[in-house]
N, C-alpha and C positions, 0 to 999 in steps of 0.2 A: 464408610462415608456416605452420607445421604444428600449432602448439598455442598456447593462450592461457588466461589466468586473468583473470576479471572479477568485479566485486561487483555483485550484484543487491540493490539497497536497498529497504527497506520504506517504507510511506507512512502518514500519518494524514490524517484529514479534519478540518481546522480548523473548517470549516462545512459542513453537509450539509442541503440543502433539496430538496424534491421539488415541481415545479410542476404536475405532471399526469401522466396516463397517456396514451400515444400509441396510435393505432390498431393498430400493430404489436404492442402488448402491453408494450413497454418504457416505462420512466418517464422523463419529462423532468427532468433534475437540474440543480442549480446548487450547486457545490461549491467550496471552497478546499482544495487538496491541497498537502501538504508532505512532502517526502523526509526520512528520518532516517538516521543514521549506521549503524544496525544493517543487516547484509546477510547474504545467502546467498552462499557462494563457488561460482562456476561455473567448472569446468575443462573445456576443449574440446580435443579432439585429432582431427585430420583423418586419415583413412585411405582406402583404396580398396576397402573391404569391400562397399560397396553398401547398408550397413545403417545405422541409427540405433540407438545403444545409450545408455541412460540408467542411471546407477548413483548410488546414494545410501544413506546409512545409515537412511533412512526406507524401510521395506520396500514401501509401496504405490507408491512412485515408481520402484522398480527395474524396468527393462525393461517399462515400461507404455506402451502406445500412447495412453493416456487422459490422461496428464499434459501440461500445457501446454508444457513444454520440448520434449518429443518432437514435439508438433504444431507448434511454431514451427520446428524444423529441417526437418520435412517440407514445411511451407508455403514455406519459403525456397527449398528445392530445386525445388519445383514452379513457383513464381513466376519464378525466375531460369533455369529451363530447364537446370540443371546435370545432366549425365549421369554424370560421374565422382564418385559419391556415397560417402559413408561418414564417419560422426563418432561419437565417443564423448563423452557429456556427463556429467561428474561433478558432483553437487550436494551441498554440505555445508550443511544447513539451520540457520539461526539465527532467521529470521523465524518467529514462531509460525504454526502451520498453522490454517487456517479461523478467522482472527482479525480479519478486517476490515482487514488491512494489505497486501493485494494481493501477498502472497508469491509465489503461483503466477504471477501477471501480471508481477511483476518478474523472475522466472526466465525467462519466455518472452521478455520484452523484451530481456533480456540475452543470451539465445541468438541472437535476430535480429541484435543488434549484433555479437556474436562471429562469427556466420557471415559477416556482411558483411566483417569483418576477415580472417577465415581464407581466404575465397575471393577477396578483393581485388575485390569487385563494385562498390565505390564508390557504393553506393546512398545517396541523400540522406536526411536525417532525415525529410523528408516522405514519402518512398517507403517507409521502414520503418515510419512510423506508419500509413500506408495498409494496409500488410501486417499490422500489429499489431491493428488494429480487427477484423480477421476472426477473431482469437483470443479477444478479450474487450475490453470497454469500458475497462478500466483499463490495457491494455497500451500505447496510445499515450502516456499520461502517464508510465508507467514507462520508456519509451524516452527521454523528454525530461528528466524529473525536475526537482526544484527547487521553487519556489513558483508555483503555477498556479491560475487559475480554470478549472474544468472544467464545461462546459455540454453540452447535448444528453444523450446517454446517458453522457457522460464523455469524448467524443472531441474536442470543440470546446475547444481549450485556448488560454488567454490568459496569457502570462508576466506576472508581478507582480514588484515589488521583492523583494529578499531578506528572508526572514523573520528577526526578531531572533535573535541567538544565545541559546540557553537550554538547560538540562538537561531531559531528558524521561524520565519513567518509563513503562515499558510493562508493564501487568499483565494477563495473561490467565487467568481462572479456568478450572478443569478442567471446562468444559461446551462443548458444541457447539450452534451456532446455525444454523438453516436460513434463509438469506437469503431464499429464496423465500417461506417462511411469514411472515417479518417483513413483506415487502412486501404480502403478501396481507392481513395484519391492518392495515396502514397504509391500504390501499384501502377498508377497511370503516369507517374512523374518520369520525365526523361533525364532529369538532373536531380541528384540528392544533395541537399544542403543541410548544414548543421550537424554533421557527424561528430560524435565524441571521439576523443582519443582515449580508448578504454585502457590501453596500457599506461598512458600518461596519468590518468586518474588513479590507477593502482599504485604507481610510483609515488604520487602525492599522498595517498593514504598511508603508505609504508613510511613516509618521511613525517607524517603528522602535520602536513603543510596545507592549510586551508586554501591559500592563494594559489599554490600549484595545482591542487584539485580543481579549483574554479577555472583556471586557465585552459583545462582540457575537457571540461563538461560540454555536453551537447545532447540534443534530443531531435531525431530526424523528423518527428511528428509535429514539432512545434510551429514551424512556419505554415504547414497546412491548416492547423486549427486557427492560428492567428489571422489568416487570410479571411476566414469567415467570421471571426470574433475579435476585432482589433482591441476590445477592452483588455484582453490578455497582455498585449503590449504596453497598454497604458499603465497597468499594475506593475509590470516589470520596470518601467521607466521611473515610476515613483519610488520603488525599492532602491533602485540603483542611485537615484538622487539623494536618498536618505542614508547612504553609506553601506548598502549591501555589498558584500564581496562578490556575490553572484546571484542573479535571479533567473529562474527558468521555469517552464511549464513541466509538470510531471505527468508521465503516461501520455494518453491521447488528449488530455486536458479535461476541463478548462482551468484546473487549479494551478496557481503559481506558488512556488516556494522561493523564499529568499534566505540566504545564508549570511549571518553577521558574526564578526569576531568581536563585536563591542555591544554590550547589553543595552547601554543607553541609547545608542543609534537604533537598535532593534525596537525598543519601546517607542521611541519618537516616530519610527516609520509606521508601527502599529497604529498609533493615534492619528497620524495623517491619513492613512488608509480608511480608518474608522470614520473620520470627519468628512471624507470625500463620499462616503457611502458607496464605493466602487465595488465592494466585495459582499456577497450575501453571507458567506461564511468566512470568518477571520479568527485566526488563532495565533498566539505567540507561544511557541513551545520550544523544545531542544532535541538533540540528537539522543537516541536511546541505544546505548552500547550494552550488550549482554553481560560481559564480565562475570559470567557464572550466574547472573540473575535469570530467573525463569519467569513463570507466570504469577 
């Protein structure tokens, strides 16, 4: 096999809680992660150039050794001891950038999976995950995908039952959020608000009940980011007024996702948000459950 096309899918946090700060400076997390159908397309072609090339319509990804896709390919070569090196990686972006949806991590995870296929190294999923965590805490999850509880810094994964099928709106306003700054502000809080009930979410998932899930959702970083960017709250309010079962920020923001059990309401909400011009990136997508499907 000399070339391959794969889909790097985005994720949302159905629940995001922080249990404390570790001695190494990282935060102890407890999250429910869910993959969406929205994806970046990853095209990979093997050659014998001895070089890694990354191309994309996004300028800062082109030929950059700093992006995670490049780092993933380099790590794969180094870990597997491959001497006959050379690959060109093309990335077509759909997942919003710096959105709290693990777009870069998904691209890196997919590159690892693709390299494993291209070079027929037959690494197990566990071996790929062990490689992925060296690139970022979300990369192991993005290798596995689906509905997962993520603990530790995000690398301890427990598979859950499939999330109920529903429509999902993704709305990212035209702002950039510093994850480091959001966590810094979190650390200074005297009172934590918006905690999810992780066990309650898991019960709702096992019952296949979207409303039960929504009742227990939460993100402890949401109010911090909204305080600086109230447009997030405005997007949430529009989604709720248009029939969303629940609207919430994912990750450290600024992206809002809204869950709908009615396709007509979801489409109407999408059109309202589009007409408002309130979101720079706006998508209507759905839940991606693995069900044996891979890349």
